C-alpha positions in Angstrom: 10.6 112.9 130.6 13.2 112.6 133.3 15.7 111.1 130.8 15.1 113.9 128.3 15.8 116.5 131.0 18.9 114.7 131.8 20.2 114.9 128.3 19.3 118.6 128.0 21.3 119.3 131.1 24.2 117.4 129.7 24.1 119.2 126.4 24.1 122.7 128.0 27.0 122.0 130.3 28.9 120.1 127.6 28.7 123.2 125.3 29.7 125.6 128.1 32.8 123.4 128.8 33.8 123.3 125.2 33.7 127.0 124.7 35.1 128.2 128.1 38.7 127.8 129.2 39.7 127.1 132.8 41.0 130.0 134.8 43.5 128.0 136.9 46.6 130.1 137.0 50.2 129.6 138.2 53.7 130.8 137.1 54.6 127.1 136.8 52.2 126.8 133.8 54.8 128.6 131.6 56.5 125.4 130.5 55.4 123.0 127.8 51.6 122.8 127.5 51.1 123.9 131.1 49.7 122.0 134.1 48.5 118.6 132.9 45.2 117.7 134.6 46.0 114.3 136.2 43.1 113.8 138.6 40.0 115.6 137.4 37.4 113.6 139.4 36.0 115.3 142.5 35.6 112.0 144.3 39.2 111.1 143.5 40.5 114.5 144.6 39.0 114.0 148.0 41.1 110.8 148.4 44.4 112.4 147.5 44.0 111.8 143.8 43.7 108.0 144.2 42.4 106.6 140.9 43.9 103.4 139.5 41.9 100.9 141.7 38.9 103.1 142.7 35.7 101.1 142.1 32.0 102.0 141.9 29.2 100.9 139.8 27.6 104.4 139.8 30.6 106.5 139.0 32.7 107.0 135.9 36.4 106.6 136.9 38.0 107.5 133.5 41.5 108.1 135.0 41.8 104.3 134.7 40.0 103.3 131.5 39.3 99.9 132.9 37.4 101.4 135.8 34.2 102.0 133.9 33.7 98.2 133.5 32.0 98.3 136.9 29.0 100.3 135.6 25.7 98.5 136.2 24.3 96.9 133.0 21.0 98.8 133.1 22.3 102.1 134.5 22.9 105.3 132.6 25.2 107.8 134.4 25.6 111.5 133.9 28.4 113.1 135.9 29.9 116.6 136.0 32.1 118.5 138.4 33.4 122.0 139.1 36.2 123.3 141.2 37.6 126.7 142.4 39.9 128.0 145.0 42.4 130.6 146.2 46.2 130.6 145.4 48.8 132.6 147.1 52.2 133.2 145.5 55.2 134.3 147.6 58.9 135.2 147.0 61.6 135.9 149.5 63.7 138.6 147.7 62.1 141.1 147.8 59.6 139.7 150.3 56.2 139.8 148.8 53.1 137.8 148.1 49.9 138.0 146.0 46.7 136.0 146.0 44.2 135.2 143.2 41.0 133.2 142.7 40.5 130.7 140.0 37.7 128.3 138.9 36.9 125.9 136.1 34.5 123.1 135.0 36.4 119.9 135.9 34.6 117.4 133.6 31.3 116.5 132.0 30.8 112.8 131.1 28.3 110.0 130.8 28.5 106.3 130.7 26.4 103.2 130.1 26.6 99.5 129.2 26.6 98.4 125.6 26.4 94.7 126.8 27.1 92.9 130.0 30.8 92.7 129.2 31.3 96.0 127.3 30.8 99.4 128.9 31.2 102.9 127.3 31.9 106.4 128.6 32.1 109.7 126.7 33.0 113.0 128.1 35.0 116.3 127.9 37.5 117.7 130.4 40.4 120.2 130.5 43.7 118.4 129.7 46.0 121.2 130.5 45.9 124.9 131.7 48.2 127.8 130.9 47.8 131.1 132.8 50.9 133.0 133.9 52.2 136.6 134.1 55.8 137.1 135.0 57.9 140.3 134.9 61.6 140.7 135.6 63.7 143.9 135.7 67.4 144.1 135.0 69.4 147.3 135.6 72.8 145.9 135.1 73.5 148.2 132.1 74.4 151.8 132.8 71.4 154.2 132.6 69.1 151.5 131.2 66.4 149.6 132.9 65.3 146.5 131.0 62.0 144.9 131.8 61.2 141.4 130.5 57.6 140.3 130.4 56.3 136.8 129.9 52.6 136.0 129.9 50.5 133.2 128.6 47.0 131.9 128.6 44.8 129.2 127.1 45.2 125.4 127.4 44.2 122.1 125.9 40.9 120.3 126.3 40.0 116.7 125.6 37.0 114.9 124.3 37.3 111.2 125.2 35.7 107.9 124.3 36.4 105.0 126.7 35.7 101.4 126.1 36.1 98.8 128.9 35.7 95.1 128.7 35.5 92.0 131.0 37.0 89.4 128.6 36.7 86.4 131.0 33.7 85.2 132.9 35.6 83.4 135.7 38.5 85.9 136.1 37.6 89.4 137.3 40.0 91.1 134.9 39.0 94.4 133.3 40.7 96.1 130.4 40.0 99.5 128.9 41.3 101.9 126.3 40.6 105.6 125.9 40.8 107.5 122.7 41.0 111.3 123.3 40.8 114.1 120.8 43.0 117.0 122.2 42.3 120.5 121.0 42.9 124.1 122.1 45.0 127.2 121.8 48.0 128.4 123.9 49.0 132.1 123.6 52.5 133.2 124.5 53.4 136.9 124.8 57.0 137.9 125.4 58.5 141.4 125.4 61.7 143.3 126.3 61.1 147.0 127.2 64.1 149.4 127.6 63.8 152.5 129.6 66.9 154.8 130.0 67.2 156.9 133.2 68.0 160.0 131.2 65.7 161.9 128.9 67.1 160.4 125.7 65.0 157.5 124.4 66.2 156.0 121.1 65.5 152.4 122.0 63.0 150.0 120.3 61.1 147.6 122.4 60.9 144.0 121.2 57.6 142.0 121.2 56.8 138.4 120.3 53.3 137.0 120.1 52.8 133.3 119.3 49.6 131.2 119.1 49.9 127.4 119.2 47.0 125.4 118.1 46.7 121.7 119.1 44.5 119.2 117.2 45.4 115.6 117.6 44.5 112.1 118.9 45.9 110.5 122.0 45.5 107.0 123.5 45.6 105.5 126.9 45.1 102.0 128.2 44.4 100.5 131.6 44.0 97.2 133.5 42.2 96.4 136.7 42.2 93.1 138.5 40.1 92.3 141.5 40.9 89.4 143.8 38.0 88.3 146.0 39.5 87.3 149.4 36.1 86.5 150.9 32.5 87.9 150.8 33.5 91.3 152.2 37.2 91.7 151.5 38.7 92.4 148.1 42.2 93.2 146.8 42.5 95.4 143.8 45.4 96.0 141.4 45.4 98.7 138.6 47.8 99.7 135.8 47.6 102.6 133.4 49.8 103.8 130.5 49.5 106.1 127.6 50.7 105.6 124.0 51.1 108.3 121.3 52.9 111.3 122.9 53.3 113.6 119.8 50.5 116.0 119.1 49.9 117.6 115.8 50.1 121.4 116.2 50.3 124.7 114.3 52.0 127.9 115.2 51.1 131.4 114.1 52.7 134.6 115.3 54.4 137.9 114.8 57.7 139.5 115.9 57.9 143.3 115.9 59.5 146.4 117.5 57.7 149.3 119.3 58.8 152.7 120.2 58.3 154.4 123.6 54.7 155.5 122.7 53.8 151.9 121.8 53.7 152.5 118.0 54.9 149.6 115.9 58.0 150.8 114.1 59.2 147.6 112.4 57.7 144.1 111.7 60.5 141.5 112.0 58.6 138.3 111.1 55.1 137.0 110.4 54.3 133.3 110.3 50.9 131.5 109.8 50.0 127.9 110.5 53.6 126.7 110.7 53.3 122.9 111.2 55.1 121.3 114.2 54.9 118.9 117.1 54.1 119.4 120.7 54.7 116.3 122.7 53.3 115.1 126.0 55.2 112.8 128.4 55.0 109.1 128.4 53.6 108.0 131.7 52.9 104.8 133.5 51.2 104.3 136.8 50.2 101.4 139.1 48.0 101.2 142.1 46.9 98.8 144.8 43.8 98.9 146.9 41.9 96.9 149.5 38.3 96.8 150.6 37.9 95.9 154.3 34.6 94.4 155.5 32.8 96.0 152.6 33.0 99.3 154.5 36.5 100.7 154.2 38.5 101.2 151.0 42.2 102.2 151.2 44.7 102.5 148.4 47.9 103.9 147.0 49.0 104.9 143.5 52.4 105.6 142.0 53.1 107.2 138.6 56.2 108.0 136.6 56.3 110.6 133.7 59.2 110.7 131.3 59.8 114.3 130.2 63.3 113.8 128.9 62.2 113.7 125.2 59.3 116.2 125.5 59.6 119.2 123.2 57.5 122.2 122.4 57.8 123.0 118.7 61.4 121.8 118.6 62.4 123.5 121.9 63.4 121.5 124.9 63.4 123.3 128.3 65.7 120.7 129.9 62.8 119.2 131.8 63.3 116.3 134.1 61.2 113.2 134.9 58.4 113.5 137.3 57.1 111.2 140.1 53.7 111.1 141.8 52.4 109.3 144.9 48.8 109.4 145.9 47.1 107.7 148.8 43.6 107.8 150.4 40.7 106.1 151.9 36.9 106.0 151.7 34.6 104.8 154.5 30.9 103.9 154.3 29.4 103.3 157.7 26.6 101.1 156.3 28.8 99.3 153.8 29.0 99.5 150.0 26.2 96.9 149.6 24.5 97.5 153.0 20.8 97.9 153.6 20.6 100.5 156.4 18.0 103.0 157.5 19.9 106.0 158.8 21.0 108.6 156.2 24.6 109.1 157.6 25.2 105.4 157.2 24.9 105.8 153.4 27.3 108.8 153.3 30.9 108.4 152.2 33.7 109.9 154.2 37.0 110.5 152.3 40.6 111.4 153.3 43.9 111.4 151.4 47.3 112.9 150.7 49.6 113.3 147.8 53.2 114.2 146.9 54.9 114.8 143.5 58.2 115.9 142.3 57.5 118.0 139.1 59.3 118.1 135.8 60.6 121.7 136.3 64.4 122.1 136.4 64.9 125.6 137.7 68.1 127.2 138.9 69.4 124.0 140.5 68.3 120.4 140.9 69.2 120.9 144.6 65.9 122.6 145.0 63.3 120.5 143.2 59.7 121.8 142.7 57.6 119.5 144.9 53.9 119.6 145.2 52.2 118.1 148.3 49.1 118.4 150.3 46.1 116.8 152.1 42.6 116.2 150.9 39.2 115.3 152.4 35.6 115.2 151.3 32.1 113.7 151.6 29.7 111.9 149.4 26.0 112.6 149.8 23.5 110.0 148.3 19.9 110.7 147.5 17.3 108.6 149.2 15.7 105.9 147.1 18.0 106.8 144.2 21.4 106.1 142.8 21.9 109.8 142.3 24.5 111.5 144.6 26.8 114.5 144.9 30.3 114.9 146.2 32.4 117.6 147.7 36.2 117.8 148.1 38.8 120.1 149.6 42.5 120.2 148.8 45.1 122.1 150.8 48.6 122.1 149.3 51.9 123.8 148.4 54.0 123.8 145.3 57.6 125.1 145.3 59.4 126.8 148.1 61.2 130.1 148.9 64.6 128.6 148.7 67.1 129.7 145.9 64.8 132.6 144.9 62.0 130.3 143.8 58.3 130.9 144.0 56.1 129.3 146.6 52.5 128.6 145.7 50.0 127.7 148.4 46.4 126.8 147.5 43.0 125.8 148.8 40.8 124.2 146.2 37.2 123.1 146.7 35.2 121.0 144.3 31.7 119.7 143.9 30.3 117.1 141.5 26.8 115.9 140.6 26.3 112.3 139.7 22.9 111.5 138.2 22.1 107.8 137.7 19.0 106.4 136.2 17.8 102.9 135.1 17.4 102.7 131.3 16.1 100.1 129.0 13.5 99.0 131.5 9.8 99.9 130.9 8.2 101.6 134.0 5.1 99.9 135.4 3.6 103.3 136.5 3.7 106.6 134.7 
């Protein structure tokens, strides 16, 4: 009965994730397919986004496809997470700021063992988010104020299927591959509104509405190699890379003019299901971690994204390559495999930090758009059970006030529930 309830919970949350779009918003989501969700796991987020060498036999680390090879042979895992926070956007000229709240379901997934050497994970998670609303006024022309509006919404979700293997008995090498189906809609609305300072209004306002639909497969592979130093110390090495970076997509939209009372006076163009390509960047990342005395795990990840060939339906926004650095630690007072009696000794204490130089190329490369911050969190196990839940907190900043750019400061909290149960074993008591 417990297993049936577990599946019902999974189904309900899975459906709610598929039919609800994340509310994460930022003016920096205007470009390409928006913010790509690189570290969706709550546990990972508490450790600065560290992912490539993170190990656990009761968690699904699908950031590195090889990571799920650690799932216990008789364990079925159901895991889902949510996050939300506050973002404050500021500009220097004119000096002003605005705050907004956002939230989203981070992921829903489950994993289990097909055999001792073959592990599976299936799940759904947001792949990218688009949510921006930008307005710019220009009064350089005599007696005419021009207002340019740019807003967008939507995003891309992913349903993934990960397979991980341990091909050698005597070598602790794990390999994994993830097949993702990416789908979703991105809406762009652009307009140019003219308002003369006199009473004469003979101008037509210009509007463009475009809807981009993504429906395509994407592939990612990972390696993880563990070197046992002794009984309680282990060195871990991880590597992740993606393959196909061109997504099949379709564009529908309309271009038209409106008068001052918002009536459509002329339809310029209409297009439906125009086939094209939206590409995602090629990325490769590597990480190294170490487990000290079976109690403390520390690690560092580095990732490179090549945005030089990325285009959005034939348009290239002169984006540049991006770099990411993540580091963090996890401490378990009683040890990962310890047998202790006090609850706090089972708890997991996490801390981390991160830095990235994004792909945006705005105004001047002299002022890159950097994203950096600190993270921390806790893991709470359930007594006499493999089930646990995690919380994470992230405090960070993206961009700056220099060169008339936008500074984004944010505080994001997350919570995940990890439900683990022993399957394929008949109970002695009912």
